[in-house]
mmJSON file of the N, C-alpha and C atoms, coordinates in Angstrom:
{"data_MODEL":{"atom_site":{
"group_PDB":["ATOM","ATOM","ATOM","ATOM","ATOM","ATOM","ATOM","ATOM","ATOM","ATOM","ATOM","ATOM","ATOM","ATOM","ATOM","ATOM","ATOM","ATOM","ATOM","ATOM","ATOM","ATOM","ATOM","ATOM","ATOM","ATOM","ATOM","ATOM","ATOM","ATOM","ATOM","ATOM","ATOM","ATOM","ATOM","ATOM","ATOM","ATOM","ATOM","ATOM","ATOM","ATOM","ATOM","ATOM","ATOM","ATOM","ATOM","ATOM","ATOM","ATOM","ATOM","ATOM","ATOM","ATOM","ATOM","ATOM","ATOM","ATOM","ATOM","ATOM","ATOM","ATOM","ATOM","ATOM","ATOM","ATOM","ATOM","ATOM","ATOM","ATOM","ATOM","ATOM","ATOM","ATOM","ATOM","ATOM","ATOM","ATOM","ATOM","ATOM","ATOM","ATOM","ATOM","ATOM","ATOM","ATOM","ATOM","ATOM","ATOM","ATOM","ATOM","ATOM","ATOM","ATOM","ATOM","ATOM","ATOM","ATOM","ATOM","ATOM","ATOM","ATOM","ATOM","ATOM","ATOM","ATOM","ATOM","ATOM","ATOM","ATOM","ATOM","ATOM","ATOM","ATOM","ATOM","ATOM","ATOM","ATOM","ATOM","ATOM","ATOM","ATOM","ATOM","ATOM","ATOM","ATOM","ATOM","ATOM","ATOM","ATOM","ATOM","ATOM","ATOM","ATOM","ATOM","ATOM","ATOM","ATOM","ATOM","ATOM","ATOM","ATOM","ATOM","ATOM","ATOM","ATOM","ATOM","ATOM","ATOM","ATOM","ATOM","ATOM","ATOM","ATOM","ATOM","ATOM","ATOM","ATOM","ATOM","ATOM","ATOM","ATOM","ATOM","ATOM","ATOM","ATOM","ATOM","ATOM","ATOM","ATOM","ATOM","ATOM","ATOM","ATOM","ATOM","ATOM","ATOM","ATOM","ATOM","ATOM","ATOM","ATOM","ATOM","ATOM","ATOM","ATOM","ATOM","ATOM","ATOM","ATOM","ATOM","ATOM","ATOM","ATOM","ATOM","ATOM","ATOM","ATOM","ATOM","ATOM","ATOM","ATOM","ATOM","ATOM","ATOM","ATOM","ATOM"],
"id":[1,2,3,4,5,6,7,8,9,10,11,12,13,14,15,16,17,18,19,20,21,22,23,24,25,26,27,28,29,30,31,32,33,34,35,36,37,38,39,40,41,42,43,44,45,46,47,48,49,50,51,52,53,54,55,56,57,58,59,60,61,62,63,64,65,66,67,68,69,70,71,72,73,74,75,76,77,78,79,80,81,82,83,84,85,86,87,88,89,90,91,92,93,94,95,96,97,98,99,100,101,102,103,104,105,106,107,108,109,110,111,112,113,114,115,116,117,118,119,120,121,122,123,124,125,126,127,128,129,130,131,132,133,134,135,136,137,138,139,140,141,142,143,144,145,146,147,148,149,150,151,152,153,154,155,156,157,158,159,160,161,162,163,164,165,166,167,168,169,170,171,172,173,174,175,176,177,178,179,180,181,182,183,184,185,186,187,188,189,190,191,192,193,194,195,196,197,198,199,200,201,202,203,204,205,206,207],
"type_symbol":["N","C","C","N","C","C","N","C","C","N","C","C","N","C","C","N","C","C","N","C","C","N","C","C","N","C","C","N","C","C","N","C","C","N","C","C","N","C","C","N","C","C","N","C","C","N","C","C","N","C","C","N","C","C","N","C","C","N","C","C","N","C","C","N","C","C","N","C","C","N","C","C","N","C","C","N","C","C","N","C","C","N","C","C","N","C","C","N","C","C","N","C","C","N","C","C","N","C","C","N","C","C","N","C","C","N","C","C","N","C","C","N","C","C","N","C","C","N","C","C","N","C","C","N","C","C","N","C","C","N","C","C","N","C","C","N","C","C","N","C","C","N","C","C","N","C","C","N","C","C","N","C","C","N","C","C","N","C","C","N","C","C","N","C","C","N","C","C","N","C","C","N","C","C","N","C","C","N","C","C","N","C","C","N","C","C","N","C","C","N","C","C","N","C","C","N","C","C","N","C","C","N","C","C","N","C","C"],
"label_atom_id":["N","CA","C","N","CA","C","N","CA","C","N","CA","C","N","CA","C","N","CA","C","N","CA","C","N","CA","C","N","CA","C","N","CA","C","N","CA","C","N","CA","C","N","CA","C","N","CA","C","N","CA","C","N","CA","C","N","CA","C","N","CA","C","N","CA","C","N","CA","C","N","CA","C","N","CA","C","N","CA","C","N","CA","C","N","CA","C","N","CA","C","N","CA","C","N","CA","C","N","CA","C","N","CA","C","N","CA","C","N","CA","C","N","CA","C","N","CA","C","N","CA","C","N","CA","C","N","CA","C","N","CA","C","N","CA","C","N","CA","C","N","CA","C","N","CA","C","N","CA","C","N","CA","C","N","CA","C","N","CA","C","N","CA","C","N","CA","C","N","CA","C","N","CA","C","N","CA","C","N","CA","C","N","CA","C","N","CA","C","N","CA","C","N","CA","C","N","CA","C","N","CA","C","N","CA","C","N","CA","C","N","CA","C","N","CA","C","N","CA","C","N","CA","C","N","CA","C","N","CA","C","N","CA","C","N","CA","C","N","CA","C"],
"label_alt_id":[null,null,null,null,null,null,null,null,null,null,null,null,null,null,null,null,null,null,null,null,null,null,null,null,null,null,null,null,null,null,null,null,null,null,null,null,null,null,null,null,null,null,null,null,null,null,null,null,null,null,null,null,null,null,null,null,null,null,null,null,null,null,null,null,null,null,null,null,null,null,null,null,null,null,null,null,null,null,null,null,null,null,null,null,null,null,null,null,null,null,null,null,null,null,null,null,null,null,null,null,null,null,null,null,null,null,null,null,null,null,null,null,null,null,null,null,null,null,null,null,null,null,null,null,null,null,null,null,null,null,null,null,null,null,null,null,null,null,null,null,null,null,null,null,null,null,null,null,null,null,null,null,null,null,null,null,null,null,null,null,null,null,null,null,null,null,null,null,null,null,null,null,null,null,null,null,null,null,null,null,null,null,null,null,null,null,null,null,null,null,null,null,null,null,null,null,null,null,null,null,null,null,null,null,null,null,null],
"label_comp_id":["MET","MET","MET","LYS","LYS","LYS","THR","THR","THR","GLU","GLU","GLU","LYS","LYS","LYS","ASN","ASN","ASN","TYR","TYR","TYR","ILE","ILE","ILE","HIS","HIS","HIS","ARG","ARG","ARG","ARG","ARG","ARG","VAL","VAL","VAL","CYS","CYS","CYS","LEU","LEU","LEU","CYS","CYS","CYS","ARG","ARG","ARG","GLN","GLN","GLN","CYS","CYS","CYS","GLY","GLY","GLY","GLY","GLY","GLY","THR","THR","THR","GLY","GLY","GLY","THR","THR","THR","VAL","VAL","VAL","THR","THR","THR","VAL","VAL","VAL","TYR","TYR","TYR","ALA","ALA","ALA","GLU","GLU","GLU","LYS","LYS","LYS","ASP","ASP","ASP","VAL","VAL","VAL","ARG","ARG","ARG","ARG","ARG","ARG","LEU","LEU","LEU","HIS","HIS","HIS","PRO","PRO","PRO","LYS","LYS","LYS","GLN","GLN","GLN","LYS","LYS","LYS","VAL","VAL","VAL","CYS","CYS","CYS","PRO","PRO","PRO","GLN","GLN","GLN","CYS","CYS","CYS","GLN","GLN","GLN","GLY","GLY","GLY","SER","SER","SER","GLY","GLY","GLY","ARG","ARG","ARG","ILE","ILE","ILE","TRP","TRP","TRP","LEU","LEU","LEU","SER","SER","SER","GLY","GLY","GLY","GLU","GLU","GLU","VAL","VAL","VAL","THR","THR","THR","LYS","LYS","LYS","TYR","TYR","TYR","ILE","ILE","ILE","GLU","GLU","GLU","PRO","PRO","PRO","TYR","TYR","TYR","ALA","ALA","ALA","GLU","GLU","GLU","PRO","PRO","PRO","GLU","GLU","GLU","PRO","PRO","PRO"],
"label_asym_id":["A","A","A","A","A","A","A","A","A","A","A","A","A","A","A","A","A","A","A","A","A","A","A","A","A","A","A","A","A","A","A","A","A","A","A","A","A","A","A","A","A","A","A","A","A","A","A","A","A","A","A","A","A","A","A","A","A","A","A","A","A","A","A","A","A","A","A","A","A","A","A","A","A","A","A","A","A","A","A","A","A","A","A","A","A","A","A","A","A","A","A","A","A","A","A","A","A","A","A","A","A","A","A","A","A","A","A","A","A","A","A","A","A","A","A","A","A","A","A","A","A","A","A","A","A","A","A","A","A","A","A","A","A","A","A","A","A","A","A","A","A","A","A","A","A","A","A","A","A","A","A","A","A","A","A","A","A","A","A","A","A","A","A","A","A","A","A","A","A","A","A","A","A","A","A","A","A","A","A","A","A","A","A","A","A","A","A","A","A","A","A","A","A","A","A","A","A","A","A","A","A","A","A","A","A","A","A"],
"label_entity_id":["1","1","1","1","1","1","1","1","1","1","1","1","1","1","1","1","1","1","1","1","1","1","1","1","1","1","1","1","1","1","1","1","1","1","1","1","1","1","1","1","1","1","1","1","1","1","1","1","1","1","1","1","1","1","1","1","1","1","1","1","1","1","1","1","1","1","1","1","1","1","1","1","1","1","1","1","1","1","1","1","1","1","1","1","1","1","1","1","1","1","1","1","1","1","1","1","1","1","1","1","1","1","1","1","1","1","1","1","1","1","1","1","1","1","1","1","1","1","1","1","1","1","1","1","1","1","1","1","1","1","1","1","1","1","1","1","1","1","1","1","1","1","1","1","1","1","1","1","1","1","1","1","1","1","1","1","1","1","1","1","1","1","1","1","1","1","1","1","1","1","1","1","1","1","1","1","1","1","1","1","1","1","1","1","1","1","1","1","1","1","1","1","1","1","1","1","1","1","1","1","1","1","1","1","1","1","1"],
"label_seq_id":[1,1,1,2,2,2,3,3,3,4,4,4,5,5,5,6,6,6,7,7,7,8,8,8,9,9,9,10,10,10,11,11,11,12,12,12,13,13,13,14,14,14,15,15,15,16,16,16,17,17,17,18,18,18,19,19,19,20,20,20,21,21,21,22,22,22,23,23,23,24,24,24,25,25,25,26,26,26,27,27,27,28,28,28,29,29,29,30,30,30,31,31,31,32,32,32,33,33,33,34,34,34,35,35,35,36,36,36,37,37,37,38,38,38,39,39,39,40,40,40,41,41,41,42,42,42,43,43,43,44,44,44,45,45,45,46,46,46,47,47,47,48,48,48,49,49,49,50,50,50,51,51,51,52,52,52,53,53,53,54,54,54,55,55,55,56,56,56,57,57,57,58,58,58,59,59,59,60,60,60,61,61,61,62,62,62,63,63,63,64,64,64,65,65,65,66,66,66,67,67,67,68,68,68,69,69,69],
"pdbx_PDB_ins_code":[null,null,null,null,null,null,null,null,null,null,null,null,null,null,null,null,null,null,null,null,null,null,null,null,null,null,null,null,null,null,null,null,null,null,null,null,null,null,null,null,null,null,null,null,null,null,null,null,null,null,null,null,null,null,null,null,null,null,null,null,null,null,null,null,null,null,null,null,null,null,null,null,null,null,null,null,null,null,null,null,null,null,null,null,null,null,null,null,null,null,null,null,null,null,null,null,null,null,null,null,null,null,null,null,null,null,null,null,null,null,null,null,null,null,null,null,null,null,null,null,null,null,null,null,null,null,null,null,null,null,null,null,null,null,null,null,null,null,null,null,null,null,null,null,null,null,null,null,null,null,null,null,null,null,null,null,null,null,null,null,null,null,null,null,null,null,null,null,null,null,null,null,null,null,null,null,null,null,null,null,null,null,null,null,null,null,null,null,null,null,null,null,null,null,null,null,null,null,null,null,null,null,null,null,null,null,null],
"Cartn_x":[-3.373,-3.213,-1.731,-1.487,-0.139,0.094,1.296,1.651,2.836,2.729,3.823,4.182,5.488,5.937,6.764,6.459,7.193,7.727,8.956,9.56,9.717,9.36,9.574,10.873,11.896,13.189,13.127,13.923,13.907,14.303,13.459,13.715,13.085,13.505,12.981,11.821,10.692,9.485,8.961,8.084,7.398,6.418,6.299,5.337,3.931,3.079,1.693,0.818,1.16,0.323,0.441,1.651,1.849,2.12,2.283,2.539,3.958,4.863,6.256,6.576,5.604,5.853,6.458,6.195,6.704,5.775,4.672,3.706,2.292,1.432,0.024,-0.826,-1.998,-2.898,-3.875,-3.985,-4.92,-5.832,-7.004,-7.978,-8.407,-8.76,-9.264,-10.627,-10.926,-12.186,-13.392,-13.296,-14.416,-14.485,-13.46,-13.419,-14.187,-15.487,-16.334,-16.247,-16.147,-16.113,-14.717,-13.743,-12.333,-11.784,-11.928,-11.445,-10.013,-9.533,-8.219,-7.339,-6.747,-5.877,-4.549,-3.973,-2.664,-1.786,-0.529,0.427,1.146,1.3,1.928,2.925,4.003,5.001,4.334,4.57,3.968,4.447,3.509,3.901,4.535,4.287,4.812,6.27,6.601,7.978,8.797,8.218,8.868,9.408,8.709,9.054,10.002,10.476,11.419,10.702,9.466,8.73,9.031,9.971,10.36,10.26,9.963,9.933,10.638,11.052,11.605,10.466,10.427,9.371,9.986,9.462,9.894,8.758,8.759,7.692,7.726,6.682,6.545,5.081,4.837,3.483,3.357,2.335,2.095,0.761,0.813,-0.403,-0.745,-2.02,-2.524,-3.386,-2.999,-3.703,-4.446,-5.794,-6.626,-7.408,-7.672,-8.481,-9.935,-10.594,-11.968,-12.892,-13.812,-14.804,-16.169,-16.836,-18.153,-19.147,-19.893,-20.854,-22.035,-22.54,-23.681,-24.965,-25.893,-27.144,-28.107],
"Cartn_y":[27.376,26.087,25.686,24.432,23.924,22.877,22.855,21.897,21.063,19.748,18.843,18.031,17.905,17.095,15.933,14.744,13.543,12.937,12.481,11.848,10.358,9.567,8.122,7.859,7.466,7.238,6.008,6.018,4.955,3.636,2.633,1.288,0.238,-0.979,-2.093,-2.71,-2.93,-3.531,-4.622,-5.449,-6.428,-5.747,-6.25,-5.716,-6.062,-5.058,-5.285,-5.958,-5.782,-6.33,-7.861,-8.39,-9.825,-10.481,-9.686,-10.216,-10.771,-10.364,-10.8,-12.037,-12.597,-13.804,-13.511,-12.32,-11.968,-12.344,-13.022,-13.398,-13.017,-12.748,-12.467,-13.458,-13.778,-14.693,-13.903,-14.274,-13.622,-14.689,-14.248,-15.122,-14.532,-15.396,-14.933,-14.255,-13.294,-12.566,-13.479,-14.536,-15.449,-16.507,-16.595,-17.595,-17.056,-17.017,-16.436,-17.233,-18.535,-19.401,-19.502,-18.896,-18.883,-20.287,-21.092,-22.469,-22.613,-21.672,-21.802,-20.608,-20.552,-19.421,-19.501,-18.344,-18.278,-17.374,-17.779,-16.981,-16.034,-14.795,-13.768,-13.011,-12.53,-11.762,-10.477,-10.125,-8.933,-7.692,-6.841,-5.637,-4.561,-4.593,-3.561,-3.818,-5.043,-5.346,-6.094,-6.391,-7.144,-8.483,-9.14,-10.495,-10.624,-9.519,-9.612,-9.823,-9.36,-9.475,-8.342,-7.454,-6.346,-5.047,-3.946,-2.619,-1.635,-0.507,0.587,1.46,1.815,2.664,3.918,5.067,6.346,7.325,8.411,9.382,10.473,11.279,12.426,12.521,12.746,12.887,14.283,15.027,16.353,16.325,16.759,16.819,18.277,18.612,19.948,19.836,20.505,20.39,21.715,21.621,22.786,22.575,23.65,23.509,23.172,22.452,22.068,23.206,23.559,24.602,23.94,24.097,23.516,24.176,23.384,23.995,24.623,25.689,26.344,25.593,25.511,24.752,25.449],
"Cartn_z":[14.547,13.925,13.981,14.258,14.38,13.289,12.752,11.705,12.186,12.016,12.347,11.105,10.838,9.733,10.282,9.817,10.162,8.892,8.934,7.767,8.02,7.021,7.063,6.314,7.043,6.428,5.503,4.466,3.476,4.09,3.858,4.398,3.495,3.645,2.867,3.614,2.916,3.495,2.595,3.12,2.309,1.376,0.189,-0.777,-0.291,-0.249,0.209,-0.83,-2.095,-3.152,-3.222,-3.037,-3.118,-1.781,-0.728,0.596,0.771,-0.098,-0.002,-0.807,-1.52,-2.312,-3.678,-4.215,-5.546,-6.664,-6.364,-7.376,-6.919,-7.882,-7.604,-8.398,-7.876,-8.557,-9.396,-10.681,-11.594,-12.188,-12.586,-13.202,-14.55,-15.485,-16.777,-16.562,-17.421,-17.271,-17.388,-18.187,-18.357,-17.268,-16.421,-15.344,-14.139,-14.212,-13.174,-11.873,-11.965,-10.779,-10.186,-10.832,-10.379,-10.189,-11.206,-11.163,-11.666,-12.484,-13.111,-12.79,-11.592,-11.257,-11.985,-12.277,-12.892,-12.045,-11.877,-11.119,-12.072,-11.657,-12.46,-11.577,-12.185,-11.427,-10.919,-9.675,-9.082,-9.817,-10.277,-11.005,-10.123,-8.825,-7.95,-7.571,-7.208,-6.749,-7.804,-8.955,-10.047,-9.579,-8.671,-8.277,-7.091,-6.556,-5.434,-4.093,-3.98,-2.724,-1.748,-2.104,-1.243,-2.01,-1.287,-1.903,-0.985,-1.536,-0.757,-0.311,0.969,1.517,2.099,1.677,2.248,2.046,2.795,2.614,3.647,3.608,4.491,4.905,6.19,6.706,7.308,6.898,7.464,8.207,9.482,10.298,10.541,10.362,10.676,11.932,12.989,14.253,14.506,14.635,14.882,16.16,16.901,18.109,17.742,18.628,18.403,18.843,17.985,18.323,18.401,19.537,19.721,18.785,17.977,17.05,17.8,17.273,17.904,17.615,18.62,18.406,17.481],
"occupancy":[1.0,1.0,1.0,1.0,1.0,1.0,1.0,1.0,1.0,1.0,1.0,1.0,1.0,1.0,1.0,1.0,1.0,1.0,1.0,1.0,1.0,1.0,1.0,1.0,1.0,1.0,1.0,1.0,1.0,1.0,1.0,1.0,1.0,1.0,1.0,1.0,1.0,1.0,1.0,1.0,1.0,1.0,1.0,1.0,1.0,1.0,1.0,1.0,1.0,1.0,1.0,1.0,1.0,1.0,1.0,1.0,1.0,1.0,1.0,1.0,1.0,1.0,1.0,1.0,1.0,1.0,1.0,1.0,1.0,1.0,1.0,1.0,1.0,1.0,1.0,1.0,1.0,1.0,1.0,1.0,1.0,1.0,1.0,1.0,1.0,1.0,1.0,1.0,1.0,1.0,1.0,1.0,1.0,1.0,1.0,1.0,1.0,1.0,1.0,1.0,1.0,1.0,1.0,1.0,1.0,1.0,1.0,1.0,1.0,1.0,1.0,1.0,1.0,1.0,1.0,1.0,1.0,1.0,1.0,1.0,1.0,1.0,1.0,1.0,1.0,1.0,1.0,1.0,1.0,1.0,1.0,1.0,1.0,1.0,1.0,1.0,1.0,1.0,1.0,1.0,1.0,1.0,1.0,1.0,1.0,1.0,1.0,1.0,1.0,1.0,1.0,1.0,1.0,1.0,1.0,1.0,1.0,1.0,1.0,1.0,1.0,1.0,1.0,1.0,1.0,1.0,1.0,1.0,1.0,1.0,1.0,1.0,1.0,1.0,1.0,1.0,1.0,1.0,1.0,1.0,1.0,1.0,1.0,1.0,1.0,1.0,1.0,1.0,1.0,1.0,1.0,1.0,1.0,1.0,1.0,1.0,1.0,1.0,1.0,1.0,1.0,1.0,1.0,1.0,1.0,1.0,1.0],
"B_iso_or_equiv":[0.0,0.0,0.0,0.0,0.0,0.0,0.0,0.0,0.0,0.0,0.0,0.0,0.0,0.0,0.0,0.0,0.0,0.0,0.0,0.0,0.0,0.0,0.0,0.0,0.0,0.0,0.0,0.0,0.0,0.0,0.0,0.0,0.0,0.0,0.0,0.0,0.0,0.0,0.0,0.0,0.0,0.0,0.0,0.0,0.0,0.0,0.0,0.0,0.0,0.0,0.0,0.0,0.0,0.0,0.0,0.0,0.0,0.0,0.0,0.0,0.0,0.0,0.0,0.0,0.0,0.0,0.0,0.0,0.0,0.0,0.0,0.0,0.0,0.0,0.0,0.0,0.0,0.0,0.0,0.0,0.0,0.0,0.0,0.0,0.0,0.0,0.0,0.0,0.0,0.0,0.0,0.0,0.0,0.0,0.0,0.0,0.0,0.0,0.0,0.0,0.0,0.0,0.0,0.0,0.0,0.0,0.0,0.0,0.0,0.0,0.0,0.0,0.0,0.0,0.0,0.0,0.0,0.0,0.0,0.0,0.0,0.0,0.0,0.0,0.0,0.0,0.0,0.0,0.0,0.0,0.0,0.0,0.0,0.0,0.0,0.0,0.0,0.0,0.0,0.0,0.0,0.0,0.0,0.0,0.0,0.0,0.0,0.0,0.0,0.0,0.0,0.0,0.0,0.0,0.0,0.0,0.0,0.0,0.0,0.0,0.0,0.0,0.0,0.0,0.0,0.0,0.0,0.0,0.0,0.0,0.0,0.0,0.0,0.0,0.0,0.0,0.0,0.0,0.0,0.0,0.0,0.0,0.0,0.0,0.0,0.0,0.0,0.0,0.0,0.0,0.0,0.0,0.0,0.0,0.0,0.0,0.0,0.0,0.0,0.0,0.0,0.0,0.0,0.0,0.0,0.0,0.0],
"pdbx_formal_charge":[null,null,null,null,null,null,null,null,null,null,null,null,null,null,null,null,null,null,null,null,null,null,null,null,null,null,null,null,null,null,null,null,null,null,null,null,null,null,null,null,null,null,null,null,null,null,null,null,null,null,null,null,null,null,null,null,null,null,null,null,null,null,null,null,null,null,null,null,null,null,null,null,null,null,null,null,null,null,null,null,null,null,null,null,null,null,null,null,null,null,null,null,null,null,null,null,null,null,null,null,null,null,null,null,null,null,null,null,null,null,null,null,null,null,null,null,null,null,null,null,null,null,null,null,null,null,null,null,null,null,null,null,null,null,null,null,null,null,null,null,null,null,null,null,null,null,null,null,null,null,null,null,null,null,null,null,null,null,null,null,null,null,null,null,null,null,null,null,null,null,null,null,null,null,null,null,null,null,null,null,null,null,null,null,null,null,null,null,null,null,null,null,null,null,null,null,null,null,null,null,null,null,null,null,null,null,null],
"auth_seq_id":[1,1,1,2,2,2,3,3,3,4,4,4,5,5,5,6,6,6,7,7,7,8,8,8,9,9,9,10,10,10,11,11,11,12,12,12,13,13,13,14,14,14,15,15,15,16,16,16,17,17,17,18,18,18,19,19,19,20,20,20,21,21,21,22,22,22,23,23,23,24,24,24,25,25,25,26,26,26,27,27,27,28,28,28,29,29,29,30,30,30,31,31,31,32,32,32,33,33,33,34,34,34,35,35,35,36,36,36,37,37,37,38,38,38,39,39,39,40,40,40,41,41,41,42,42,42,43,43,43,44,44,44,45,45,45,46,46,46,47,47,47,48,48,48,49,49,49,50,50,50,51,51,51,52,52,52,53,53,53,54,54,54,55,55,55,56,56,56,57,57,57,58,58,58,59,59,59,60,60,60,61,61,61,62,62,62,63,63,63,64,64,64,65,65,65,66,66,66,67,67,67,68,68,68,69,69,69],
"auth_comp_id":["MET","MET","MET","LYS","LYS","LYS","THR","THR","THR","GLU","GLU","GLU","LYS","LYS","LYS","ASN","ASN","ASN","TYR","TYR","TYR","ILE","ILE","ILE","HIS","HIS","HIS","ARG","ARG","ARG","ARG","ARG","ARG","VAL","VAL","VAL","CYS","CYS","CYS","LEU","LEU","LEU","CYS","CYS","CYS","ARG","ARG","ARG","GLN","GLN","GLN","CYS","CYS","CYS","GLY","GLY","GLY","GLY","GLY","GLY","THR","THR","THR","GLY","GLY","GLY","THR","THR","THR","VAL","VAL","VAL","THR","THR","THR","VAL","VAL","VAL","TYR","TYR","TYR","ALA","ALA","ALA","GLU","GLU","GLU","LYS","LYS","LYS","ASP","ASP","ASP","VAL","VAL","VAL","ARG","ARG","ARG","ARG","ARG","ARG","LEU","LEU","LEU","HIS","HIS","HIS","PRO","PRO","PRO","LYS","LYS","LYS","GLN","GLN","GLN","LYS","LYS","LYS","VAL","VAL","VAL","CYS","CYS","CYS","PRO","PRO","PRO","GLN","GLN","GLN","CYS","CYS","CYS","GLN","GLN","GLN","GLY","GLY","GLY","SER","SER","SER","GLY","GLY","GLY","ARG","ARG","ARG","ILE","ILE","ILE","TRP","TRP","TRP","LEU","LEU","LEU","SER","SER","SER","GLY","GLY","GLY","GLU","GLU","GLU","VAL","VAL","VAL","THR","THR","THR","LYS","LYS","LYS","TYR","TYR","TYR","ILE","ILE","ILE","GLU","GLU","GLU","PRO","PRO","PRO","TYR","TYR","TYR","ALA","ALA","ALA","GLU","GLU","GLU","PRO","PRO","PRO","GLU","GLU","GLU","PRO","PRO","PRO"],
"auth_asym_id":["A","A","A","A","A","A","A","A","A","A","A","A","A","A","A","A","A","A","A","A","A","A","A","A","A","A","A","A","A","A","A","A","A","A","A","A","A","A","A","A","A","A","A","A","A","A","A","A","A","A","A","A","A","A","A","A","A","A","A","A","A","A","A","A","A","A","A","A","A","A","A","A","A","A","A","A","A","A","A","A","A","A","A","A","A","A","A","A","A","A","A","A","A","A","A","A","A","A","A","A","A","A","A","A","A","A","A","A","A","A","A","A","A","A","A","A","A","A","A","A","A","A","A","A","A","A","A","A","A","A","A","A","A","A","A","A","A","A","A","A","A","A","A","A","A","A","A","A","A","A","A","A","A","A","A","A","A","A","A","A","A","A","A","A","A","A","A","A","A","A","A","A","A","A","A","A","A","A","A","A","A","A","A","A","A","A","A","A","A","A","A","A","A","A","A","A","A","A","A","A","A","A","A","A","A","A","A"],
"auth_atom_id":["N","CA","C","N","CA","C","N","CA","C","N","CA","C","N","CA","C","N","CA","C","N","CA","C","N","CA","C","N","CA","C","N","CA","C","N","CA","C","N","CA","C","N","CA","C","N","CA","C","N","CA","C","N","CA","C","N","CA","C","N","CA","C","N","CA","C","N","CA","C","N","CA","C","N","CA","C","N","CA","C","N","CA","C","N","CA","C","N","CA","C","N","CA","C","N","CA","C","N","CA","C","N","CA","C","N","CA","C","N","CA","C","N","CA","C","N","CA","C","N","CA","C","N","CA","C","N","CA","C","N","CA","C","N","CA","C","N","CA","C","N","CA","C","N","CA","C","N","CA","C","N","CA","C","N","CA","C","N","CA","C","N","CA","C","N","CA","C","N","CA","C","N","CA","C","N","CA","C","N","CA","C","N","CA","C","N","CA","C","N","CA","C","N","CA","C","N","CA","C","N","CA","C","N","CA","C","N","CA","C","N","CA","C","N","CA","C","N","CA","C","N","CA","C","N","CA","C","N","CA","C","N","CA","C","N","CA","C","N","CA","C"],
"pdbx_PDB_model_num":[1,1,1,1,1,1,1,1,1,1,1,1,1,1,1,1,1,1,1,1,1,1,1,1,1,1,1,1,1,1,1,1,1,1,1,1,1,1,1,1,1,1,1,1,1,1,1,1,1,1,1,1,1,1,1,1,1,1,1,1,1,1,1,1,1,1,1,1,1,1,1,1,1,1,1,1,1,1,1,1,1,1,1,1,1,1,1,1,1,1,1,1,1,1,1,1,1,1,1,1,1,1,1,1,1,1,1,1,1,1,1,1,1,1,1,1,1,1,1,1,1,1,1,1,1,1,1,1,1,1,1,1,1,1,1,1,1,1,1,1,1,1,1,1,1,1,1,1,1,1,1,1,1,1,1,1,1,1,1,1,1,1,1,1,1,1,1,1,1,1,1,1,1,1,1,1,1,1,1,1,1,1,1,1,1,1,1,1,1,1,1,1,1,1,1,1,1,1,1,1,1,1,1,1,1,1,1]
}}}
């Protein structure tokens, strides 16, 4: 088995929750037909529309074994 690690270096990206606008649309629980939308500050980016992205990806590579019939 082989293991590969890849690092995602820290960078600025668009917020996926609001699409970079900084606001999200919310509806009241009783507004079933969604007639009265309200704009709210995005909880993930706090209204900036941008977030810091960084991380680590680990891949485990195993050989394929044909299953027995």
